[in-house]
C-alpha positions, 0 to 999 in steps of 0.5 A: 763314152768310156772316157766321159764316164771315167772323167765324170766319175773321177771328177764329180764323185772321186769314188769309182765304186759309187759311179760303177754301182750306179752304172751297174743299176742300168747296165750290169758290168761283167768280168769281160767288161773289166778285162776289156777296160784293162786291155784298152787302158794298157794299150793307151798307156803303152802308146803314151809312155814306157818304163817303170811308171807306165808298168806301175800305172798298168798294174794299178789299173788291174788292181782297181779293175779287180777290186771293182769287179769284186765289189760289184759282182761279189765274187773272186775272179782274175782280171788278168786278160789273155794279153800281158798288159 
């Protein structure tokens, strides 16, 4: 479901904020949801790639998750999970 949702948002809207706002109307997204996404994304990147590009990709994912959380939930909270991903 998450992959389908992500593909839908990126392909059809090319604006993750709008897609997440629509989802939020049906299912409120909380900080733990963004943290979990970062964990899953980081683990997937680690399985598929290594090196500087992989690390930059994971950093970018954290930045996107932080920004989406900020805009949707209107508060400042660290996205960094307990893991080092």
